[in-house]
Backbone as a ProteinNet text record, in pm:
[ID]
protein_1_A
[PRIMARY]
MNLAEQVVAAYIRRGWMIATAESCTGGLVAVAITDISGSSAVFDRGFVTYSNRAKLGMLAVPAQLVATHGAVSEEVARAMVMGALAASIADVAVAITGVAGPTGGSAEKPVGLVHFACGMRGKTAVHTVQRYGSIGRAEIRKESVNQALQMLLDAAA
[TERTIARY]
10458.2	10444.9	10421.3	10315.9	10290	10381.7	10378.4	10470	10454.7	10332.7	10311.4	10366.6	10347	10404	10555.7	10615.7	10761.4	10809.5	10736.7	10772	10766.8	10657	10642.4	10753.9	10780.4	10886.3	11023	11051.9	11181.9	11197.3	11090.5	11097.5	11101.2	11036.7	11048.1	11193.3	11255.2	11396.4	11486.9	11461	11542.7	11509.1	11389	11344	11310.2	11267	11236.2	11085.6	11051.5	10911.9	10887.5	10761.7	10719.2	10612.3	10616.4	10505.2	10473	10347.6	10306.7	10246.3	10266.4	10205.9	10141.4	10009.7	9940.2	9842.2	9841.1	9741.8	9649.7	9686.8	9595.6	9558.4	9635.4	9602.9	9511.1	9488.9	9389.8	9405.5	9524.5	9547.3	9561.9	9560.8	9566.9	9700.1	9809.3	9937.9	9931.9	9877.6	9861.6	9772.5	9666	9576.2	9650.8	9727	9800.6	9895.9	9962.6	10057.6	9983.4	9881.1	9811.9	9718.6	9697.5	9625.8	9709.2	9838.4	9929.6	9938.7	9917.2	9931.2	10074.9	10089.1	10221.4	10267.9	10187.3	10228.9	10237.4	10171.3	10177.9	10320	10405.5	10545.5	10625.4	10571.7	10650.2	10577.5	10447.3	10373	10341.5	10400.2	10375.7	10246.9	10238.3	10119.4	10113.9	9994	9972.7	9903.8	9947.8	9888.4	9816.6	9686.8	9613.5	9594.7	9674.2	9676.2	9627.8	9499.3	9439.3	9434.5	9405.4	9397.3	9531.7	9549	9670.4	9678.4	9564.9	9562	9613.4	9575.6	9622.7	9774	9824.4	9969.7	10044.9	9994.1	10057.3	10042.9	9922.8	9896.4	9952.3	9939.6	9982.5	10128.8	10180.1	10317	10411.8	10361.4	10443.6	10507.3	10435.7	10482.3	10474.7	10583.7	10580.1	10479	10396.5	10295.1	10358.9	10477.8	10546.7	10579.8	10611.5	10637.8	10512.9	10398.9	10273.5	10239.7	10257.8	10226.5	10316.8	10442.2	10540.3	10535.9	10527.3	10540.6	10410.7	10310.7	10187.1	10196.9	10081.8	10078.8	10135.5	10117.2	10168.4	10304.4	10407.9	10543	10645.2	10764.7	10875.3	10899.5	10897.6	10928.5	10829.8	10702.7	10601.9	10611.1	10635.9	10652.2	10768.4	10879.7	10994.9	10961.2	10889.3	10851.6	10753.5	10663.2	10569.3	10641.9	10740.9	10811.1	10891.3	10951	11026.4	10931.5	10814.6	10714.8	10664.7	10645.1	10600.7	10706.1	10831.8	10938.6	10942.9	10929.4	10935.7	10818.5	10703.4	10582.5	10555.5	10655.6	10636.3	10763.3	10755.9	10875.6	10931.5	10882.2	10923.8	11070.3	11131.1	11267.4	11265.1	11158	11142.3	10999	10983.4	10849.8	10843.2	10722.2	10697.8	10585.3	10596.1	10495.1	10451.5	10323	10264.2	10175.4	10192.7	10102.5	10087.5	9964.6	9944.5	9804	9778.9	9648.6	9591.3	9495.5	9436.9	9326.5	9268.8	9167	9033.1	8940.7	8959.2	8958.8	8923.4	8927.9	9046.1	9070.9	9173.7	9307.7	9327.3	9454.2	9463.7	9585.5	9611.3	9719.2	9750.3	9855.9	9989.3	10013.6	10140.1	10142.1	10025.3	10014.1	9894.2	9914.9	9803.2	9759.7	9640.7	9592.9	9695.8	9725.4	9823.1	9961.9	9984.2	10113.7	10117.8	10215.5	10226.6	10372.7	10395.2	10528.9	10537.4	10651.4	10677.2	10808.3	10814.6	10940.5	10946.9	11065.9	11088.8	11210.8	11196.4	11305.1	11332	11456.9	11503.9	11569.3	11555.5	11616.7	11765.4	11807.3	11948.2	11997.3	11906.2	11945.7	11856.4	11906.4	11828.2	11720.1	11601.2	11489.7	11512.3	11465.9	11469.6	11337.2	11342.7	11222.1	11210	11088.5	11061.2	10926.5	10909.2	10782.7	10733.4	10604.2	10542	10437.9	10429.7	10328.2	10244.8	10142.7	10062	9966.8	9935.4	9839.4	9697.5	9603.4	9460.9	9418.5	9470.8	9439	9323.3	9265.1	9154.3	9199.5	9112.4	9143.7	9190.2	9114.2	9147.8	9284.3	9313.2	9442.3	9558.4	9539.7	9644.6	9674.6	9571.2	9590.7	9655.7	9613.9	9672.6	9820.9	9853	9993.3	10075.8	10015	10084.3	10114.9	10020.9	10044.9	10161.5	10161.8	10271.6	10405.8	10409	10533.5	10581.9	10491.1	10528.2	10580	10512.3	10557.5	10695.6	10717.8	10848.8	10958.2	10926.3	11024.1	11056.1	10954.6	10978.1	11063.3	11035.6	11114.8	11259.2	11278.4	11414.1	11490.9	11420.5	11486.6	11537.1	11472.4	11511.5	11617.4	11650.7	11746.6	11888.1
26712.9	26577.4	26584.8	26520.9	26527.1	26431.1	26439.1	26362.6	26212	26162	26018.7	25975	26056.3	26025.2	26020.2	26112.2	26112.3	25986	25943.1	25820.6	25701.2	25686.9	25572.7	25573.9	25687.6	25696.9	25661.1	25710.5	25683.3	25535.1	25471.9	25329.7	25241.9	25283.7	25210.9	25215.4	25334.2	25346.5	25254.5	25244.4	25163	25013.8	24982.8	24844.3	24796.9	24891.2	24862.6	24852.9	24779.5	24764.4	24838.8	24880.5	24959.5	24884.2	24898.1	24857.6	24974.6	24982.8	25086.9	25021.9	25085.9	25043.8	25168.6	25176.1	25299.6	25279.6	25376.3	25379.6	25498.1	25617	25731.9	25774.1	25734.9	25770	25666.7	25554.5	25458.2	25407.4	25404.2	25354.3	25461.3	25586.7	25695.7	25703.8	25660	25658.2	25552.3	25436.2	25330.8	25379.1	25449.8	25503.9	25602.6	25692.2	25792.1	25724.7	25619.9	25550.5	25472.7	25398.4	25313.4	25390.9	25518.3	25604	25630.6	25603.2	25631.9	25510.5	25533.5	25427.3	25374.2	25244.1	25182	25148.2	25186.4	25163.1	25015.3	24929.4	24785.7	24732.6	24804.5	24763.8	24788.3	24873.4	24911.7	24896.3	24877.4	24869.6	24724.6	24673.7	24535	24523	24595.6	24584.4	24696.6	24714.7	24811.7	24745.7	24781.7	24733.7	24850	24836.9	24936.7	24876.9	24927	24872.2	24979.4	25006.3	25113.6	25081	24956	24916.2	24862.9	24864.3	24806	24657.3	24591	24446.9	24421.6	24504.8	24490	24512.3	24610.7	24635.4	24511.8	24451.7	24332.7	24213.4	24192.6	24074.4	24079.4	24192.6	24202.2	24238.6	24317.8	24369	24318.6	24235.1	24178.7	24286.8	24398.8	24501.7	24439.4	24442.6	24384.2	24456	24378.1	24434.4	24522.2	24485.4	24562.2	24704	24719.8	24855	24941.1	24884.9	24960.2	24992.6	24895.3	24916.1	25022.1	25021.3	25112.6	25252.4	25260.2	25388.6	25441.7	25355.3	25393.8	25371.6	25356.7	25331.5	25448.5	25569	25689	25721.4	25661.9	25679.1	25644.8	25694.7	25661.4	25511.2	25451.3	25308.8	25223.7	25256.7	25179.9	25206.7	25330.1	25359.4	25278.2	25273.7	25195	25045.6	24994.8	24853.6	24824.1	24917.4	24899.8	24888.2	24973.3	24969.3	24840	24794.7	24669.5	24551.5	24556.3	24452.2	24448.8	24565.8	24572.5	24513.9	24542.1	24484.3	24332.9	24286.2	24142.2	24066.6	24130.6	24064	24092	24142.4	24178	24146.8	24174.2	24163.1	24301.9	24400.6	24538.7	24560.5	24651.2	24696.3	24810.8	24889.1	25007	25008.6	25046.7	25060.9	25191.2	25240.6	25360.7	25329.8	25385.1	25363.3	25496.9	25501.7	25623.6	25586.1	25656.8	25639.9	25775.5	25815.9	25947.9	25970.3	26094.1	26136.3	26237.6	26192.1	26279	26367.8	26328.2	26410.9	26404	26490.1	26599.4	26553.9	26427.7	26374.8	26279.1	26233.5	26132.7	26186	26314.4	26371.8	26382.2	26405.2	26425.8	26532.4	26572	26671.7	26617.7	26489.5	26427	26398.8	26360.6	26325.3	26398.8	26525.3	26607.7	26572.9	26617.4	26605.8	26670.4	26602.3	26652.5	26594	26515.8	26450.6	26324.4	26316.5	26201.2	26158	26027.3	25967.7	25891.1	25905.2	25839.8	25762.5	25650.1	25578	25528.3	25532.9	25481.2	25391.7	25270.2	25174.8	25101.1	25060.9	24986.6	24859.2	24752	24626.2	24646	24597.1	24602.2	24735.6	24830.7	24962.5	25001.9	25092.4	25144.6	25237.9	25223.4	25307.4	25452.3	25542.2	25686.2	25722.9	25803.9	25847.8	25998.8	26045.4	26187.5	26201.8	26313.7	26341.3	26478	26487.7	26614.7	26648.8	26775.2	26826.8	26928.5	26878.6	26962.3	27053	27018.5	27096	27061.2	27134.2	27109.4	27177.4	27129.6	27189.4	27117.2	27018.6	26941.5	26803.2	26707.4	26567.1	26547.5	26601.6	26583.7	26643.7	26761.5	26827.4	26750.3	26700.5	26621.1	26497.9	26431	26310.6	26345.3	26454.4	26497.1	26529.6	26606.2	26641	26517	26421.9	26297.4	26215	26209.8	26139.9	26204.8	26336.2	26406.4	26379.4	26378	26348.9	26208.3	26111.6	25972.7	25958	26021.1	26014.8	26079.1	26190.4	26255.9	26164.8	26095	26002.2	25887.9	25837.8	25733.1	25786	25908.6	25970	25990.2	26038.8	26058.7	25926.7	25819.2	25688.5	25638.4	25679.5	25635.6	25725.4	25834.8	25931	25874.7
1059.9	1111.2	1261.2	1309.5	1452.8	1527.5	1657.8	1742.7	1721.9	1714.7	1693.3	1558.1	1455.6	1323.1	1329.2	1404	1419.4	1489.9	1592.3	1664.9	1571.1	1499.3	1408.3	1304.3	1244.5	1143	1201.5	1321.3	1384.7	1415.8	1462.4	1497.3	1372.7	1265.1	1138.1	1090.5	1095.8	1054.5	1135.9	1264.8	1355	1348	1301.7	1303.9	1444.2	1528.4	1667.8	1689.5	1795.5	1836.2	1967.6	1986.6	2102.6	2180	2312.3	2399.4	2490.9	2531.4	2625.2	2749.1	2863.1	2990	3049	3042.3	3076.7	3190.4	3279.1	3385	3361	3403.3	3397.6	3255.7	3155.3	3016.8	2952	3016.1	2971.2	2828.3	2776.8	2641.7	2535.2	2574.9	2476.5	2401.9	2463.9	2392.7	2282.5	2316.3	2215.9	2101.7	2135	2032	1943	2002.6	1924.1	1825.6	1870.3	1782.4	1674	1713.6	1616.4	1524	1550.5	1455.9	1330.7	1338.8	1227.9	1136	1007.6	908.8	911.5	911.1	916	1055.4	1157.6	1295.9	1330	1253.2	1281.9	1267.5	1197.1	1182.9	1310.2	1399.8	1518	1651.1	1648.8	1774.8	1806.4	1914.5	1953.6	2032.4	2145.3	2230.7	2333.1	2385.5	2491.7	2610	2727.9	2851.6	2918.3	2937.6	3013.7	3152.7	3245.6	3381.5	3477.7	3468.5	3545.8	3694.7	3726.6	3867.2	3916.5	4047.4	4105.6	4073.6	4078.5	4047.4	3905.8	3811.2	3673.4	3664.1	3737.1	3737	3786.2	3893.1	3950	3855.6	3803.8	3723.1	3582.9	3514.8	3374.8	3359.7	3453.3	3439.1	3547	3636.4	3744.8	3832	3849.5	3943.4	4083.3	4158.3	4292.9	4383.4	4449.9	4539.8	4646.2	4689.9	4793.4	4746.1	4616	4562.3	4573	4533.8	4540	4684.9	4774.5	4916.4	4978.5	4941.6	5001.8	4940.7	4807.8	4738.9	4679.6	4666.5	4600.5	4451.3	4387.2	4243.2	4164.5	4215.3	4147.3	4208.3	4149.8	4202.6	4095.6	4114.1	4024.7	4024	4141.9	4153.4	4074.1	4083.3	4011.2	3860.5	3820	3677.4	3619.6	3691.5	3644.5	3637.4	3737.1	3736.3	3622.2	3595.2	3484.9	3351.8	3329.9	3201.2	3187.6	3296.2	3290.5	3267.5	3328.4	3307.5	3164.2	3104.6	2965.1	2871.7	2898.5	2817.3	2832.6	2955.6	2982.3	2919.2	2908.1	2859.3	2711.4	2640.5	2499.9	2421.5	2292.4	2208.6	2177.9	2248.4	2223.4	2258.3	2184.6	2213.6	2313.2	2308.4	2394.4	2446.3	2573.1	2631.7	2709.3	2720.9	2800	2897.7	3018.3	3122.1	3180.7	3217.8	3273.3	3390.5	3501.7	3616	3684.2	3707.9	3765.8	3816.6	3854.8	3906	3807.1	3725.2	3623.1	3678.2	3791.1	3855.2	3786	3822.1	3917.3	4062.6	4087.2	4223.1	4235.2	4356.5	4377.3	4421.9	4419.1	4462	4613.4	4659	4801.8	4814	4935.1	4955.3	4903.6	4926.2	4883.1	4732.9	4679.1	4537.3	4478.7	4443.7	4397.1	4254.9	4221.1	4084.1	3992.3	3884.3	3787.2	3804.5	3909.7	3929.6	3842.9	3752.7	3663.2	3654.9	3675.9	3663.7	3532.2	3466.2	3338	3348.1	3279.4	3264	3120.7	3064.3	2929.9	2939	2892	2904.6	2776	2765.5	2650.5	2701.9	2629.7	2672.1	2701.1	2818.1	2853.5	2907.1	2922.9	2973.9	3090.6	3173.2	3284.3	3230.8	3282.3	3239.1	3280.9	3196.5	3223.5	3288.6	3392.5	3463.2	3454.5	3445.1	3460	3529.5	3594.4	3662.3	3615.9	3597.1	3560.8	3666.4	3695.8	3787.2	3709.3	3642.8	3554.8	3630.8	3754.2	3830.9	3789.2	3841	3813.6	3684.4	3572.7	3442.3	3373.8	3442.4	3386.7	3343.8	3362.4	3332.7	3187.3	3094.1	2952.6	2920.2	2974.8	2948.6	3010.7	3131.6	3196.7	3112.9	3067.1	2985.3	2851.7	2790.2	2662.2	2679.2	2780.5	2805.6	2839.1	2909.1	2943.2	2818.2	2726	2599.1	2526.2	2519.7	2451.7	2518	2650.3	2722.1	2690.5	2692	2663.4	2520.4	2425.8	2286.9	2271.5	2341.4	2334.7	2391.5	2499.1	2557.1	2460.3	2391.5	2291.7	2177.4	2133.9	2027	2070.7	2191.9	2245.3	2253.9	2288.9	2301.7	2166.6	2058.7	1924.9	1861.7	1929.2	1871.4	1868.7
[MASK]
+++++++++++++++++++++++++++++++++++++++++++++++++++++++++++++++++++++++++++++++++++++++++++++++++++++++++++++++++++++++++++++++++++++++++++++++++++++++++++++

């Protein structure tokens, strides 16, 4: 059973719903989940908030957080997950924001830097950061999807 199948099965057992808030993965976590038959029982919605404007408008990420910390930051990932929960009926949400490359990196925020947050209603969101390095855009996005799915699975444990 692949990771997405495990997530869907775990959320069906719990009777919980999922929302995703994705930036650098462009909806790939939502695709991985909805590729699984029966996912309609657990997947509420996905937000693809690639631009800063989308993060502010769709997820109510405070503009000051983006201005102060940048879109690729723990603070913005946490705000994205809280926004996804607020704008959905999901019990659990996962958020991803990072630099998939091959361009767009900086010394402070290099290609391969990805922040994740997973939150549940009424609880503090869990954050993790991965530094994948310059392993290629497709690989960074693939690894990011796997990390997000693992966080969703862990939240249902």
